[in-house]
Steps between C-alpha positions, in 0.01 A plus 500: 500500500499134603149528646373648172652212302357247744152649464530500122585130484302361793204739505528605864753664727772295669356575845152385403641189334692408815189551714299272269767230519491522882120476505492193272766337717283579804204336329703184439618490862143542624392209279775289658361573846738769624319734742446857373692638798812319371438554130534877506855495635608212273382701200684819591219712640602717793176450694176304488286809435680582176486136391128476581415820310703407191369141497139618526550764229657249262275198554176659635504291818705490818766235565272324750208507254733351238599216735135431580394500133803296393435230758132478399594445134729204569 
């Protein structure tokens, strides 16, 4: 019941919302210079493969590609 209410008010499931929050936190940590191999554990992902796949699906580039593009734009 709680998940249905959450989806009604937020527009997505609680699990998906939590994953998005973790991914945006990961993006901030990468911008601050934290290596991707540390970011995944700090953001609550159980392994780097899951983090990599979810990051790439959400942002259309890998964590390392993000770091490269972010550093070029500064």
